Wavefront OBJ file of the C-alpha trace (Angstrom):
o trace
v 98.462 93.321 43.938
v 96.835 95.626 46.800
v 94.574 94.539 49.473
v 91.489 96.415 49.316
v 90.437 96.003 52.825
v 90.664 99.658 54.252
v 90.414 101.483 50.920
v 87.120 103.405 51.231
v 88.795 106.691 50.937
v 90.033 108.116 47.603
v 91.937 111.067 46.938
v 92.783 112.931 43.772
v 96.568 113.119 42.672
v 96.359 115.414 39.906
v 98.621 113.825 37.087
v 99.957 115.961 34.136
v 97.619 116.131 31.043
v 100.076 117.040 28.071
v 97.158 117.126 25.422
v 95.322 120.339 24.574
v 91.985 118.544 23.678
v 91.961 114.760 25.262
v 93.688 112.971 27.891
v 92.912 109.589 29.218
v 94.727 107.089 31.105
v 94.034 102.996 30.227
v 96.359 101.204 32.284
v 98.263 101.307 35.544
v 100.853 98.753 37.598
v 102.141 99.408 40.879
v 105.681 97.798 41.400
v 106.253 99.704 44.920
v 104.637 102.958 46.651
v 107.536 105.022 44.810
v 107.344 103.297 41.479
v 103.913 103.336 39.599
v 103.485 103.450 35.846
v 100.350 104.350 34.035
v 99.807 104.591 30.187
v 97.149 105.771 27.750
v 96.856 108.736 25.163
v 96.484 112.240 24.417
v 95.250 114.571 21.626
v 96.514 117.893 20.599
v 93.878 118.807 17.970
v 90.459 117.380 18.138
v 90.258 114.508 14.960
v 94.208 115.246 15.012
v 96.910 112.483 15.858
v 96.594 110.224 18.474
v 99.649 110.017 20.795
v 100.900 107.435 23.234
v 101.197 108.691 26.922
v 102.962 107.134 29.788
v 103.397 108.528 33.691
v 105.271 107.817 36.313
v 105.002 108.183 39.911
v 107.990 108.280 41.879
v 106.318 108.652 45.453
v 105.678 112.681 45.280
v 104.615 113.551 41.780
v 103.668 112.196 38.534
v 105.694 113.003 35.736
v 105.144 112.372 31.783
v 107.690 110.095 30.422
v 108.344 110.185 26.864
v 107.515 107.106 24.659
v 108.037 106.328 21.053
v 105.275 106.967 18.504
v 105.553 104.841 15.711
v 102.454 105.849 13.773
v 102.202 109.601 13.307
v 98.565 109.261 13.108
v 97.149 106.707 15.807
v 99.379 105.389 18.416
v 98.179 104.617 22.173
v 98.752 102.692 25.173
v 96.047 100.425 26.864
v 97.727 98.122 29.628
v 100.927 98.042 31.554
v 102.709 95.401 33.739
v 106.167 94.963 35.432
v 108.246 92.551 37.566
v 111.133 95.107 38.306
v 112.172 98.902 38.079
v 113.808 97.905 34.486
v 111.644 95.717 33.157
v 107.918 97.133 32.659
v 105.777 96.238 29.395
v 103.209 98.544 28.052
v 101.015 97.404 25.024
v 98.315 98.849 22.606
v 98.503 99.594 18.729
v 100.291 101.742 16.760
v 98.415 102.733 13.224
v 96.878 98.744 12.579
v 99.889 96.836 14.008
v 100.268 95.612 17.709
v 102.671 97.720 19.562
v 104.614 96.581 22.596
v 107.091 98.907 24.587
v 109.739 98.099 26.997
v 111.029 100.224 29.836
v 114.569 99.162 30.636
v 115.156 101.526 33.463
v 116.429 104.454 31.413
v 113.587 104.798 28.665
v 111.001 103.460 26.712
v 111.843 101.495 23.456
v 109.604 99.617 20.787
v 109.931 95.837 20.771
v 108.936 93.682 17.607
v 105.320 91.878 18.092
v 103.261 89.853 15.536
v 100.528 91.657 13.795
v 98.403 88.585 12.002
v 96.065 90.932 10.286
v 96.875 93.807 7.371
v 94.619 95.747 10.039
v 92.842 95.782 13.055
v 95.691 94.634 15.434
v 95.124 95.748 18.893
v 96.704 94.501 22.475
v 94.553 95.465 25.417
v 95.850 93.641 28.158
v 99.544 92.569 29.528
v 100.655 90.173 32.355
v 104.392 89.960 33.195
v 105.553 87.018 35.172
v 109.274 87.563 34.977
v 112.078 88.815 32.853
v 111.786 85.520 30.459
v 107.890 85.381 30.783
v 105.047 87.725 30.010
v 101.884 87.329 28.235
v 99.850 90.129 25.815
v 96.053 89.520 24.700
v 94.126 91.766 22.115
v 92.397 91.043 18.814
v 93.292 91.244 15.056
v 91.095 91.602 12.278
v 89.749 88.541 10.479
v 87.023 88.775 7.522
v 83.925 90.645 8.580
v 85.033 90.339 12.449
v 87.893 89.688 14.699
v 89.828 87.251 16.527
v 91.424 86.608 19.893
v 95.276 87.462 19.618
v 97.900 85.959 22.377
v 101.309 86.746 22.442
v 103.772 85.488 24.628
v 107.448 86.939 25.437
v 109.941 84.115 26.081
v 112.960 86.261 27.111
v 113.980 86.896 23.643
v 111.046 87.841 21.408
v 107.265 87.983 21.152
v 105.356 85.311 19.237
v 101.661 84.289 18.728
v 100.379 81.575 20.841
v 97.142 80.013 19.639
v 93.971 80.387 21.903
v 90.747 78.498 21.180
v 87.613 80.395 20.699
v 83.949 79.225 20.582
v 83.229 81.220 17.718
v 84.247 82.940 14.427
v 84.453 86.533 16.141
v 86.094 86.846 19.577
v 88.370 89.304 21.586
v 90.422 88.899 24.841
v 90.956 92.392 27.008
v 92.664 91.297 29.735
v 94.997 88.715 31.551
v 96.611 87.721 34.690
v 99.094 85.539 35.927
v 99.131 83.445 39.008
v 102.589 81.625 37.950
v 104.052 80.307 34.549
v 101.843 77.542 34.419
v 98.491 79.273 35.484
v 97.477 82.230 33.250
v 93.871 83.723 32.834
v 92.512 85.551 29.936
v 88.833 87.142 29.315
v 87.278 89.078 26.852
v 84.117 88.081 24.457
v 82.838 85.981 21.426
v 80.087 86.788 19.391
v 77.382 84.522 17.692
v 74.826 85.618 15.236
v 72.615 87.138 17.887
v 74.585 88.303 20.748
v 78.007 88.642 22.301
v 79.003 86.262 25.636
v 81.764 85.898 28.194
v 84.781 84.203 27.073
v 87.312 83.062 29.483
v 90.657 81.064 28.355
v 93.260 79.353 30.502
v 96.971 78.460 30.228
v 98.234 75.130 32.020
v 101.543 75.615 30.943
v 101.371 73.820 27.960
v 98.523 74.907 25.929
v 95.364 77.353 26.142
v 91.836 76.015 26.759
v 88.133 77.469 26.545
v 86.615 77.746 30.111
v 82.959 77.624 30.282
v 81.660 80.860 32.100
v 78.237 82.248 33.126
v 76.174 84.429 31.254
v 73.173 86.337 32.556
v 69.910 85.182 31.620
v 67.681 86.665 28.746
v 66.781 88.951 28.148
v 70.330 90.169 26.784
v 72.051 91.490 24.481
v 76.146 91.931 24.831
v 78.047 90.401 27.656
v 81.540 91.451 27.955
v 84.578 90.419 30.445
v 87.039 93.582 30.481
v 89.265 92.695 33.523
v 90.766 89.864 35.570
v 92.935 89.109 38.558
v 94.031 86.265 40.662
v 95.433 85.489 44.182
v 95.418 81.710 43.917
v 94.550 78.877 41.886
v 91.166 79.002 43.718
v 90.637 82.877 43.807
v 90.080 84.520 40.611
v 88.084 87.329 39.470
v 86.444 88.531 36.040
v 84.630 91.770 36.056
v 82.524 93.207 32.816
v 79.011 94.547 32.022
v 76.159 93.010 30.149
v 73.154 95.013 28.365
v 69.736 94.583 29.712
v 66.605 95.933 28.522
v 67.125 98.977 31.282
v 71.015 99.598 30.413
v 74.140 98.153 30.881
v 74.578 96.169 34.198
v 77.575 95.224 36.068
v 78.973 91.760 35.823
v 81.742 89.967 38.070
v 82.283 86.447 38.129
v 84.335 84.339 40.241
v 86.472 80.939 39.613
v 86.796 78.795 43.168
v 89.198 76.236 41.510
v 86.296 74.272 40.228
v 84.019 76.449 38.125
v 83.243 80.134 37.397
v 79.802 81.426 39.197
v 78.461 85.038 39.067
v 78.383 87.112 42.173
v 75.966 90.156 42.601
v 77.473 93.314 42.058
v 76.240 96.884 42.841
v 74.454 98.872 39.865
v 73.974 102.582 40.989
v 73.282 104.071 37.929
v 70.991 104.149 34.823
v 74.244 102.490 32.715
v 77.324 100.679 34.553
v 80.225 99.190 33.637
v 83.192 97.518 35.282
v 86.561 97.631 33.492
v 89.569 96.646 35.612
v 90.106 94.436 39.270
v 92.619 94.005 41.782
v 92.617 91.383 44.674
v 95.129 90.184 47.290
v 93.111 87.797 49.386
v 90.238 85.685 49.429
v 88.365 88.564 51.275
v 89.793 91.825 49.471
v 89.360 93.206 46.338
v 88.434 96.336 44.363
v 87.034 96.768 40.911
v 86.478 99.917 39.205
v 84.488 101.462 36.029
v 81.834 104.056 35.548
v 78.371 104.556 36.012
v 75.910 107.185 34.262
v 73.263 109.126 36.741
v 71.054 111.633 35.249
v 73.107 113.942 33.210
v 76.678 112.817 34.447
v 79.017 110.211 34.178
v 80.570 109.191 37.640
v 83.396 106.862 38.573
v 82.662 103.612 39.997
v 84.673 101.507 42.485
v 83.177 98.710 44.080
v 84.727 96.465 46.904
v 84.817 92.801 48.038
v 85.154 92.036 51.677
v 84.972 88.316 51.450
v 81.298 88.033 51.457
v 79.705 90.828 49.354
v 80.441 93.354 46.738
v 79.760 97.101 47.960
v 80.092 100.533 46.387
v 82.995 102.641 47.727
v 82.594 106.668 47.139
v 85.128 107.876 44.522
v 86.031 111.295 43.158
v 84.261 112.527 40.149
v 85.671 115.996 39.377
v 84.270 116.234 35.980
v 81.319 116.040 34.043
v 82.188 112.583 32.298
v 84.402 110.498 34.461
v 85.793 106.753 34.198
v 88.497 104.448 35.977
v 89.733 102.177 33.403
v 92.136 100.568 35.817
v 92.780 99.810 39.263
v 96.438 98.159 40.597
v 98.354 98.531 43.823
v 100.796 97.094 46.352
v 99.681 97.356 49.901
v 96.476 97.604 51.786
v 97.134 101.137 52.186
v 98.470 101.948 48.594
v 96.160 101.609 45.596
v 95.881 103.620 42.285
v 92.995 103.698 39.851
v 93.206 105.327 36.765
v 91.168 106.903 33.971
v 89.646 110.431 32.816
v 87.588 113.351 33.942
v 86.493 115.116 31.097
v 89.388 115.924 28.822
v 91.827 115.453 31.725
v 93.728 112.352 33.094
v 92.577 111.208 36.358
v 94.601 109.092 38.952
v 93.028 108.775 42.321
v 94.856 107.014 45.421
v 93.592 105.060 48.427
v 95.554 105.175 51.559
l 1 2 3 4 5 6 7 8 9 10 11 12 13 14 15 16 17 18 19 20 21 22 23 24 25 26 27 28 29 30 31 32 33 34 35 36 37 38 39 40 41 42 43 44 45 46 47 48 49 50 51 52 53 54 55 56 57 58 59 60 61 62 63 64 65 66 67 68 69 70 71 72 73 74 75 76 77 78 79 80 81 82 83 84 85 86 87 88 89 90 91 92 93 94 95 96 97 98 99 100 101 102 103 104 105 106 107 108 109 110 111 112 113 114 115 116 117 118 119 120 121 122 123 124 125 126 127 128 129 130 131 132 133 134 135 136 137 138 139 140 141 142 143 144 145 146 147 148 149 150 151 152 153 154 155 156 157 158 159 160 161 162 163 164 165 166 167 168 169 170 171 172 173 174 175 176 177 178 179 180 181 182 183 184 185 186 187 188 189 190 191 192 193 194 195 196 197 198 199 200 201 202 203 204 205 206 207 208 209 210 211 212 213 214 215 216 217 218 219 220 221 222 223 224 225 226 227 228 229 230 231 232 233 234 235 236 237 238 239 240 241 242 243 244 245 246 247 248 249 250 251 252 253 254 255 256 257 258 259 260 261 262 263 264 265 266 267 268 269 270 271 272 273 274 275 276 277 278 279 280 281 282 283 284 285 286 287 288 289 290 291 292 293 294 295 296 297 298 299 300 301 302 303 304 305 306 307 308 309 310 311 312 313 314 315 316 317 318 319 320 321 322 323 324 325 326 327 328 329 330 331 332 333 334 335 336 337 338 339 340 341 342 343 344 345 346 347 348 349
C-alpha cells in the first residue's frame, strides 16, 4: 500500500478503452512501479453483452490482457489483488454466478468458486494474504433480499466461509488483510426502514460482527464500500450516507479498540467515497466522486495524520468517477474509474 504524504498532483495516463460504447475500471492493485493491474468491464453495443476487462501497466504503458468470459451476456470484474507477478486474483460475476480469475504469470484462467444462490451471486472485494491464503467478499440473492458472501482460498480451492450479519439482508463490498489472523470486511445491512454500516472481523478462527457508527438522523442509507489497514490499530473504512441534502462522504477509523467516525470533505451536492489506501498512521488516500452543477467529478481526499482534506484530481469528462485506489510507494499511486464512456487511470508521482 502506498504512502499518500506527497500525492497532491495527479496526471492522466490514458489506458485503452476497447469498448465502442462503455468502458470502466472498478479495481486496481499495484505490485510494483512496473506491475499494476486494473479490472472492470466494457460494452461494444448499448444494452449489449457486458465483457470483462483486465489491463496491465508495465511501467511505460497500459495494455489490455485477454480474460475468459464464461457468460455471453454478462461477465465483469470488480476487484483485484495479488501477492506476486504470478499470483493475482480478480473477482466479479459471470451471469448469475460468482467469478474468480487467477493470473499465473502467463494468462488469466477461471478458478471454481461457490455460488450459494441460483441467482445474484456477486463478488466485489478480494484480498490476497499469500499464495495459499486469500479472501473474497460480496453477496448472493436470498428470498427477496441478499446475504453477505465470504469465500476463502486455502491454496487448493475456494470455499464458503460463514460470517454473521445483524439482519436478514446484508452485503460486503470490501476486504483488507493485515495478516492471516487479522482480516476486515465492510459493507452494509438493511432493516425495515434504513441501511446501516456493516463491519466484520476475522481473528484466524471465525468471523465476528463488530459494532460501527452510523450518522445521526435524518439519514436513509449508510454504506461502507472500501477498507484498508496498516496495523491492528490503524484501519480505515470509507463509504457514504444519504441525508436530506444529498449523499455525504463517510469515513470511519479503527484504533484497535473501537470504530469512530472522522470528519471528511463534501465539495458537492452529492458525494461518495468508494476506495481507500494507506501506509501509515499519518498517510492515507480515499477516492470517489462528487456532483457539482451539471458535472460529476472525481474526488480524492488525503489524510495527513490530523485531518482529511480534498486533493485536486483530473476530471476529463462530463461524468467522472474514481472507483479504486492502490499504490506501492509514496510517489507511485494509481486510481482508476471512468470518464464518460472511457476508462480513466490517474497516477500520482
